[in-house]
C-alpha positions in Angstrom: -9.8 16.0 -47.3 -9.1 17.7 -44.2 -12.1 17.0 -42.7 -12.8 14.0 -43.7 -8.5 13.5 -42.7 -9.1 14.7 -39.1 -12.1 12.5 -38.2 -10.0 9.6 -39.2 -7.6 10.6 -36.9 -9.8 11.8 -34.3 -11.4 8.2 -34.6 -8.1 5.8 -34.2 -7.0 8.0 -31.4 -11.1 7.4 -29.5 -9.9 4.2 -30.4 -6.1 4.0 -28.6 -7.6 6.4 -25.7 -10.7 3.2 -25.6 -7.9 0.8 -25.4 -5.5 2.6 -23.0 -8.5 2.6 -20.7 -9.2 -1.2 -21.3 -5.4 -1.8 -20.7 -5.7 0.7 -17.1 -8.9 -1.2 -15.9 -7.1 -4.5 -16.3 -4.3 -3.5 -15.0 -5.7 -2.3 -12.3 -7.8 -4.9 -11.2 -5.5 -7.4 -11.4 -3.2 -5.2 -8.9 -5.9 -5.0 -6.4 -6.8 -8.4 -6.9 -3.6 -9.8 -6.5 -1.8 -7.0 -3.7 -2.9 -7.8 0.3 -2.9 -4.8 2.4 -3.8 -6.9 5.6 -0.7 -7.7 5.8 1.4 -6.9 9.1 4.9 -7.1 7.7 5.3 -5.4 4.3 7.7 -7.3 2.2 10.6 -5.5 0.6 12.8 -7.8 -0.2 15.2 -7.4 -3.5 14.9 -4.2 -6.0 12.2 -4.4 -8.0 9.6 -2.7 -5.8 12.3 0.1 -5.3 12.5 0.7 -9.2 9.1 0.6 -9.7 8.5 3.1 -7.0 11.0 5.2 -8.9 9.5 4.7 -12.3 5.9 5.6 -10.4 8.3 8.8 -9.4 9.3 9.7 -12.4 5.8 9.1 -14.1 4.8 11.9 -11.7 8.1 14.2 -12.7 6.9 13.8 -16.0 3.2 14.9 -15.7 3.3 18.9 -14.8 5.7 18.9 -17.6 3.0 17.5 -20.2 0.3 19.8 -18.7 2.2 22.7 -18.8 3.4 21.8 -22.7 -1.1 21.5 -22.8 -1.5 24.8 -21.4 1.1 26.4 -23.9 0.3 25.3 -27.4 -3.8 23.6 -26.9 -4.9 25.3 -24.3 -8.7 24.2 -25.4 -7.3 20.9 -25.3 -9.9 19.5 -22.4 -9.3 15.8 -22.8 -5.1 16.0 -22.8 -5.9 17.5 -18.6 -8.9 14.8 -18.1 -5.7 12.3 -18.5 -3.3 14.2 -16.7 -5.6 14.5 -13.7 -6.2 10.8 -14.1 -2.5 10.2 -13.9 -1.7 11.7 -11.1 -4.7 9.9 -9.3 -3.5 7.0 -10.6 0.3 7.0 -10.1 -0.8 8.4 -6.1 -2.9 5.3 -5.5 -0.2 2.7 -7.1 2.3 4.6 -4.4 -0.5 3.9 -1.6 -0.9 0.5 -2.6 3.2 0.2 -3.1 4.2 1.4 0.5 1.3 -1.1 2.4 1.5 -4.1 0.3 5.3 -3.8 -0.5 6.8 -6.0 -3.3 4.8 -8.8 -5.2 3.4 -10.4 -8.5 0.9 -7.3 -8.1 3.7 -4.6 -8.7 4.0 -5.7 -12.8 0.1 -4.6 -13.3 0.2 -1.6 -11.6 3.2 -0.7 -13.8 1.3 -1.7 -17.1 -1.6 0.2 -16.0 0.5 3.2 -15.1 2.2 3.2 -18.3 -0.6 2.9 -20.4 -1.9 6.1 -18.6 1.3 7.9 -19.4 1.3 6.9 -22.7 -2.2 8.3 -23.3 -1.7 11.3 -22.0 1.4 12.3 -23.7 -0.6 11.5 -27.2 -3.0 13.6 -25.9 -1.0 16.2 -25.5 0.5 16.2 -28.4 -2.9 15.8 -31.0 -4.3 19.3 -32.4 -7.2 17.4 -33.5 -10.3 17.1 -31.6 -10.7 14.4 -29.5 -13.1 12.6 -27.9 -13.1 13.2 -23.7 -15.1 10.1 -22.7 -12.5 7.6 -22.1 -11.0 10.3 -20.3 -13.4 10.9 -18.3 -14.1 7.4 -17.7 -10.2 6.6 -16.8 -10.5 10.2 -14.9 -13.4 8.1 -12.5 -11.6 4.8 -12.2 -8.5 6.1 -11.4 -10.3 8.3 -8.8 -11.9 4.8 -7.5 -8.6 3.5 -7.3 -7.7 6.3 -5.6 -10.4 4.8 -3.0 -10.1 1.8 -3.0 -6.0 2.1 -2.1 -6.1 4.6 0.7 -9.4 2.5 2.6 -7.2 -0.8 1.9 -4.2 0.6 3.9 -5.6 3.1 6.2 -5.4 1.1 9.3 -1.5 0.7 8.3 0.7 -2.5 8.8 0.2 -2.4 12.4 -2.4 -4.1 15.3 -3.6 -3.4 18.7 -1.1 -5.4 20.8 -4.2 -5.2 24.0 -5.4 -9.0 24.4 -5.0 -12.3 24.3 -2.2 -14.3 22.4 -1.9 -18.0 22.3 1.1 -20.5 20.9 -0.5 -23.7 18.9 -1.6 -26.6 20.9 -1.7 -23.6 24.1 2.0 -24.3 24.8 1.9 -21.0 26.0 -0.1 -17.5 26.3 0.6 -14.1 26.8 -2.5 -11.5 28.2 -1.7 -8.0 27.7 -3.6 -5.4 29.4 -4.5 -1.8 28.0 -2.8 1.0 28.1 -2.7 2.5 31.5 -1.8 6.3 29.9 -1.2 6.6 26.2 2.5 5.3 24.8 3.0 4.2 28.5 1.5 0.5 28.1 0.3 -2.0 30.9 0.4 -5.3 32.3 1.3 -8.0 31.1 0.5 -12.3 32.2 3.0 -14.6 30.6 2.2 -18.3 30.6 5.2 -21.0 29.5 3.8 -25.0 30.3 3.6 -24.2 34.1 5.6 -21.2 34.6 3.9 -18.0 35.1 5.6 -14.4 34.8 3.9 -11.1 35.3 5.4 -7.7 34.4 4.7 -4.4 32.5 4.9 -3.9 28.5 5.5 -0.6 26.9 5.9 0.4 23.4 9.3 0.6 22.4 10.5 3.9 21.2 11.8 5.2 18.2 10.6 2.6 16.5 13.1 1.4 14.4 11.4 -1.3 12.1 8.4 -1.8 9.8 6.6 -3.7 12.6 5.6 -1.7 15.6 7.6 -3.4 18.7 6.8 -3.6 22.6 9.1 -4.8 25.3 8.1 -7.1 28.2 9.5 -5.7 31.8 10.2 -8.7 33.9 11.4 -9.1 37.2 14.5 -11.9 38.0 12.1 -13.9 40.3 10.0 -15.4 38.2 11.0 -14.7 34.7 10.0 -17.9 32.7 11.9 -16.5 29.7 16.0 -16.8 29.6 18.1 -14.4 29.8 18.0 -10.8 30.4 14.1 -10.0 32.0 13.4 -7.4 29.2 12.3 -8.7 26.2 11.7 -7.6 22.6 8.6 -8.6 20.9 7.3 -8.0 17.3 5.0 -9.0 15.3 6.4 -11.2 12.4 3.4 -11.9 10.5 -0.3 -12.9 9.7 -2.6 -10.2 9.2 -5.3 -7.8 10.7 -7.2 -10.0 11.8 -4.6 -12.5 13.3 -1.4 -10.8 13.9 1.3 -13.5 15.0 4.2 -12.0 17.1 7.5 -13.9 18.4 8.7 -14.5 21.1 11.6 -16.3 21.7 11.4 -18.6 19.1 7.5 -18.8 19.8 4.9 -17.4 17.4 1.2 -16.4 19.2 -1.7 -15.5 17.5 -3.7 -12.5 19.0 -7.2 -14.7 19.5 
């Protein structure tokens, strides 16, 4: 009876583990499909993103305890070890995407996947019967793939190179920035608004105090096309890596 009962329990837990794997795959697929890591200014409006970051941080803090309990009570339970490792990797992948894509509807999918992974890890660590390691090995591979996707999609960061030609709609204005003469020194710029042309030097803003890299246009008072002080701050306000958008005194210029 005991052997039959153990076999039935193992089969039930196998179903639970495969179900958890299915939930994680669906959750990750939805998350990575909806998360836009190409945006240049991540949106952190509201507190939902912060709450999710805290949730993932707590999961990362709980998992070492699970692994420690496993090592003391069931040192041969490799299934739980695979699950714990997968949960660690998965949480890291989701944190990377959270930092790159900001908040959004995809965060809910991430939470579902993370909760399923944590629940399966706890079940494996607390179960004494022999468990199939197949689902846990598969979910570890899935988590590793998710980490690679998250890293590759976010490694370039939410910034872009400024040198090049930026133009406003209907050719109302254009800004041409040359390459940096020396690292951190900036270069020369030419600003055209209508029939007015302004030239000067551009430099990066140090220290950085915002989510998007800022720069300054240092013009002269003689041929200034923009009103006010000759030093004008320019920053990225939207777009993606292929077509970033900067704001300049009410104008929005897209890189060509």
